N, C-alpha and C positions, 0 to 999 in steps of 0.2 A: 424657385414661380418659373416660369420659361421666356426667356428673351427674346428667344427667335423662333419661327416655325419652317426649315427645309425642307420642303414637300418633295420628293424623286420620288417617291413610288405611292401612288394611290390606289392598294387593292381593296375593292369593296366586295364582302362577302354577304352573300343572300345566304343568313339562317331560316332553316324551318324551324316553325315555330315550337318552342322547346317546352316540355313537360311541363305541367302545373303543378305546384302543390296543393293540397285539398284545403279549401277554404276552412279555416279556425276560428277566426275573429273580423269585426268588421273596424279595426283599428289596429293601430300599430303595437311596437313591444312583441310581436309574436317572432321576433328573428333575433330577439338580446341573448346573444350566447354568452356574453361577458356581463348582463345586467346585475351580477353581485359583486363585479367591480365599480360600478358606476356610482360618481357621488350621487348620496339622496340628500344628505344636508347641505343645502346653500346660504351663503348671505343673505342676509334681505338688505339689497344694495340700497332700495325706497329709502331707507332710513338711514344711511351711512351718512356721514358727515365726515368733509376734511379738515385736521386742527388748522387754526392760524398758523399760517406759514412764514416763519419767519428769516427774509431773504439777509444773509449777511454779503456783504457786498468786498468786504475784508479778509476772506479767507482765503487762502492760497490753493491754486488748483491741483490737483490731482490728476495723475497719469491713471488712465484706468486699462490695465492691461488683459483681462479678460471679463467674461459675462457679468453684469451688475448683478446679484441673484440674492434671493433671502434666503437660501441653504449655504451650510457649510460647506468647505472644500478648497482645497489647494486650487483645481483648475476652473475655480471662480473668483471675483472681489464680491467678497460677503457684505452684503446689507443688512442690519437686524429686519426682522419680519415685521409686515405692519409699516415699512418705511413707506413714500411717499417720491417718487421720481416725476421731477418739472422738467421739461425741455421747453427752452424758449424760443424764439423764432433766431437769434442771434446765433445759434449753434453751440449754447450753453447748457450743460444738463447741471440740474442739481437735484441733493439726495435729502431730504429729510425724515426723522425718527416720526414717528406714530405720537410725538405731542407736539412736531412742527419744528423743533430747533434744527435748524439747516449742518448735516455733518459732512458733504463731499461737495464738490463742485469741480466738473471738466468742461476742457475743450472739447468737442465729438471730433474736430478733425485732428486733432492730437491724439487720440485713442488707439489702440489698438483695431485693428481693422477684422470682422467676422465673416469669414465667405460660407453661407447657408444658401438652402435652396432662395429665399428672397431677395438676393442677391449681397453685395457686400456693403455691411452696415457697421456702424463703432462701436464698439464695448459697451457705449452706454444706452445703444437700444437694442441690446438684447438681452435675453433675462432666462435663467432656468429655475423651473417651478418644481417642486417636490410631484414624484408621479403622480398622477390622478386628479392635479390641480384643475381648476377649470377659469376659464378667459371670459368676461365680459367687457363689452363696449358699450359704454352709454357719453354720444357727443364725443366730448374732447377727453376723455377720460377711459381708461382701461384699469380692470379690475383682476386681480389672479386671489382666488380665493381656495381653500383645502379645508375642510371635514367643520365649513359652517363660519369660517374666520378670514377675513380677509388680510392675505398676505401681503400685498404690495400692488400699491395704487399708482398709476400712469397720470400725468397732463401732461398735454402735448398744445403748448399756443399755435403751432403750425393749423392744426384743425379748424377753430373758429377764424383765421386769418385770411386759409384758404392758401398759405404758401406750402412750400415743399422742402421737407428735411433736408439740409446738407449731407446727403452721403455721396460715398466715391463714384464717379463716372463708370460704367457697368461695363462699358467696350474696353476697357484697359485689362481686364479679367481674363478674354476668353473665354466666356462664360455661357454655356449651348446646352439646351438639350440635343444630346449629338445621335439621339437615336430614341424610339419608343413607338407604342400603338395607343392610338386614343381611337373613343366612339361617342358620339354626342347622343346621351339618354332623354332623349326629348319630355318622357313622363316620370315618373315618380320611382326613386331608389333609395333603399335606405340601409344595405349591408352591401360589400366590398369585402371580399377575404383571398386571400392568395398565399401562396407559400415561393421561396425560393432560396437554392443550394449557395452559400454564400461563394463567390469564383476563386479564382487565383487573386492575386494582389497582383496591381503594374509591375512588369519587371523589374525595370530601373528608373522612376518615376524623378522629373524635376523638381525642383524646388518649389514650394507652395502648392503643387498638386492637390486635390480633392476630388474625390470622386463619389456620387450617389447615387444607388438604384433603390427604388421605391417603386411602390401602386399609389394610386391618386385618384380623389375626386375634385375639381376645380370647375372653377365658374367659367363660364365660357367668355368673357371680358378677359381672366388672366389675373384676375385682381384678388381671387381668394382660392386657397389650396388647402386642404386637409390631409397629408400625407407620413404613412409608417416608413421610416427612413434606416437603410443599411450605408453608413458611411467609411470612406477609407481617408486615412489622415487626417480626419476633423479631430484638433483640438480639445479634451486634452488626449485623446490618444493618436500619437502622431507615427505614423507608420505600422498603423493597425487598424484593422476595422472596428465597428462599433454601431450600436443602436440607437436610436432616437427618434423622437414623436414631432411631428411640427403641425402645427395649426397658423396660417400666416394670412395677413392682408397686404395689400403693395400700403407703402406710407406709414403704418401703423410699425409701434415697436414687435420683435419677436418673441413668445414667449411659447419654450420650449420644455419639453421633458428632460429629466437627465438620462445623459449618454450611459451607456453600458458596456464593455468591451468584447467582442465577440471574435469566434475563430475560424479561417478557413475551414470549409466544408461543414458548418453546421446549416441548419436548417433552420429560417427567418419565416415568420409569419405575420405578415401585414394586414389587419383588421379594421375598417372604416363602418361605424355603426353609429347609426342616426340616432338621437333620443327626440322622440315628437315632443315631450311634455315641456324640455327645455329648447328645444329648435336648435340643438349644438349634435355636433358629431362626436365620437368619442373615438380616438385615434388611439391605438394600441399596437407596439412593436412589441415582438417576443422569439427572441431566441430558443428555438424550441428544443435545443440539444443541451441546455442548460435551466430550461425552463424559467427564467429572468425574464421579466416584461417592465417595459416603459412606456407611459400614457400620458395622455392631456385631454380635457374636452376644448373643443374651439368654442371660440366665441359666438353669441348669438349671431346669426345672420351672416356669418364670413363666405358658408356656402350651403347654398338650397337643396333641399331635397327632391332637385325636379329640373329638368333643362338644363343639365350640366355636362361637363368631358368626364369618364373617366380614362383613367393610363398608368401604363407599366411603363418606366422612364430608366434612361442613363444619362445620366447629369455629368457634368463635368467643369472643372475651374483650372485653365491653366494649362489646356492640352496640347501638345505638340507634337507628338508623337503616339506608336502604338506602344514604348515604356512607360507612357504614363496613364494606359487606361487597364482595367481587370479585364479577366477572361469571359467565357459568353455566359451570359444569364439565362435559365429558366425560369418563369413565371406557370406555375401549375394548381392543378387544384384551385382555379378560381371560379369565386361563388357569386352572384349577383341576385341581391332580393329585393321585393318592393315592401310597399307598407302591410301587404297583406300575407307576406311571406312567400310569396309567389317568383319565378325565376324571372327573370329582366333580360330580355333579348339584348343581344351587345354584338355588332356589327362593328369591329375594329377597321383600320387604317393604318398603316404605318408611315413613318417620316425614320428618314437617316440623311446625314449629311454625306454628301460625297463629292463635294468640293474638290479642288487638285490637291490643295494643301490637307485636305485630311484623308484623301482616301486610302493610305498606305494605313488607316487604323482599322480596313478591313469590318467596315459595318453593314451589318442588313439585319432586317426583322423578320421573323419565320412564324406565320401568321395561319400554317396551314393546318394548326390542331386548335385555334384560337374558336370562341373566348375563352376555352377553359385553359389553353396553354398558350404563351408566347414565349420565344426566343429571341433574346436579343446579341447576336452575334457579333464578335468585335475579332483582332487578327490574332488576339493571344486564346 
């Protein structure tokens, strides 16, 4: 999620009208390149009832060292499928099993802090889901479903109370979109596809540095974003590249796809595809070199399919020198389609930070071949 925009050079490119694909159908789904992967069976949430939650104030606090997740793995803090996570206004998170029995209680501020594109959040608020899971938001509740079953429910008291969750101050983490291209799309867009080769890793990074490279579609107010992501040094793949898919809303829990390790020079494909029947984005990240895929469905209404921003981004955490950033990244073969599978005209502006403290990073954005190709240059 963008935390500040430093507008150094605004280069408006006037694009000639793009060739239009012949009219095929009067409605959507003409550009569903990955429709066979999309989940067709969904849980009937209207009929889903929470069990009676049995709060246990005598239970000892647990230190949550990794993402609370309904999947098994050493890199997460596993909880049973069907669990209910309950966030109270006092910064306490409780986990109940599917029968309503409390099985864990933790203090958010004392849990591990996760540096993700949506900001720093306690591990109690970040949840890895099986690839291809669907997220829904209904009032103060979030639901994660897979194969028609509710695998995780989250209840957040802060939503109805109008209070903010107790997250770490963002300014302390030196977290920015350091350089990116961005275009506003006033009309309809339902498909955004991009490729990029994994660059060289940071030459000598400092402690805690995390780098992200991604294409994205976001709301104009910055409160919602869908993004197929290439990450460097994101747990559990410390000191390595990995791919992961994010669908994020400000102030809500982060529901993410499983991370998959990747290697330099592999080619990544990031695809964002809108499913009109569910009003959701299918967020798909693929390492085309190994054919490994990790994906997630965004929550309904996270990001609409019109009046949005499209971006290619380098984002960093704890960046203090060129030693902390990767090499140049070229996003190429980018395609943008509307509901009729017609090309969408994109006119990118470039943004990068050239403040005195950041100048040695060598940042610049090359839009000379945009919108099909954008280069994010660094000193490396």
